[in-house]
Each structure stands twice: as structure tokens, then as C-alpha cells.
N, C-alpha and C positions, 0 to 999 in steps of 0.2 A: 504392108499396113493392113492392119485389120478394122475394118469398120463396122459400127454397131457391135451388136453381141451374138454373133453365128457361133453359138457353142457346140453345135453338132459337126460344124466342119474344123473347128479349132478347140478341140475338148480341153487343151491345156491353158487356154485364155481364161484369166481369173473371172468370176462374176464381177458384176459392179458391187459396190460397198452398199449403195443405196440407191432407189429409184422410186418415183412417184410423182404425181401431179402437186404442183404449188402455184399459187398466184405470184407473179412477179409485179413489182410496180413499174410502170412506165413512166417515164418523165421526160418524152421527146418534144420537139417545139410544137407537133402537131398533136400527139396522142399524150393524154394524162389519164391515169387510173391503174388498174390492176388486170392483168391478163393472164388466164390460166394457160401453164406451160408443163411440158414433160421433163423432169430433171434426172439426170444420171450421174452419180458420184462415183467415178471409176476407182478402181484399186490403186491407181498411181496419184489420187489426189487432185485430179482435173474434174471440173463440173461442167456437164455438157448440158444444154437444153435444147429443147426441139418443140415445135408448135403442138404437135400430137404424140401420143403413144405409138402409134403405128410408124412414124418417121424414124425412131430409132434403128438404125441399121440399114435404113433404105436411103436417108437423106443426110446431108451434112448437117451438124448441129448448127443452130442459129448463132450460137456462142459458146466458147470454150474458156473457162477460168480456172487458173492454178491457185489452189487453195491454202498451199504451204506457206505459211507466215502470215495469213491473211487474220483478219481480226472478225470474230464471230460473236453475237449476243443477240439476246431478248431486245426488242425496240418497243418502248411504250409511248415514243413521241408522236405516232401517227393516230393513237386514240383508237384502234383496232386490236382486237385479240389475236393472239397465236402468231404475231408478227415478230420476226427476226432479221438481222442484217448482217451483210458479209462486205467487209472492206478488204479488197484484194492488198497483197504487198506493195503493188506498184502505186496503189492508193489514188489512182485517178478516177473512181467511181465507186459508188455505193450502191450495192444490191439489197433492195427490201423484199423479202419474200412472206407470204402467209400461208400458214397451213390450215388445214380443216378442223384441227382438234390440238388440244395442250400435249396429247399423247404423241401426235404425228410431229408437232414442232420439236419435241424432246428427241425423237428419233433421228431427225434431221440434224439439230445441233450436235448430238452424241457423234454421228457419223462425220460431220464435217470438223469437229474438234480434233477427231484422230487425224484427218488428213491435213489440219494446219500444222499438228506436231507430229510428223512421220516417226 
């Protein structure tokens, strides 16, 4: 099993398709709001996220979601700019993400769309 992105030890491991910080909407019973998280979209179509950038490759991801067959799109219902959502195929959860700019949002949407339809 290859954890993280240790390219030096595993030079044939494909680099992630997309990575960077996004804000993820939290809707637990205790916490509500937006949390900044480090996201990594792997070449195999799985979206991993970590609490911090430095955790990638050192810690297990907080969550891993398969994007194949998911519904991805811009969301204006929350009244916040640069928000997009992801509804995985199993449909038991909706992820809301917020990028820092329109360009960043488009970069993620494009990468995720490729993972949705491999």
C-alpha cells in the first residue's frame, strides 16, 4: 500500500490530479460552519482530505470519497461565492466546498468532472 505521495521512493506512482486547500461545510450536531481542509484528488478518482497540507503522506486522510458517478456542480443556494457541491453516487451525503476564487473553483470542478466520468 502506498500512503500519501512519496514520489521519491515510488517514482512510478502517478501524481494527484488536483490538490489544494478548500473550505468544507461542516454540518455535524455540534459544529456548523466552514473548515479549511487540504484536499487531494487522486488519479484513481478518489478524493482524500486532511486537516492540514503537512498531513498528506504522514497521516491517514480524514475521509476518502469515490467521485466516479457523483453529481458535481456550482451551488448558489448558500449565498456564498465560489461554492460547489459533490453528491457521491451512494447519495447518503452532500459535500459543499468553497474555493478562494472563481479560477480555483473552475480548476477543481474540471478535475472532479474528469473523475466522475473516467
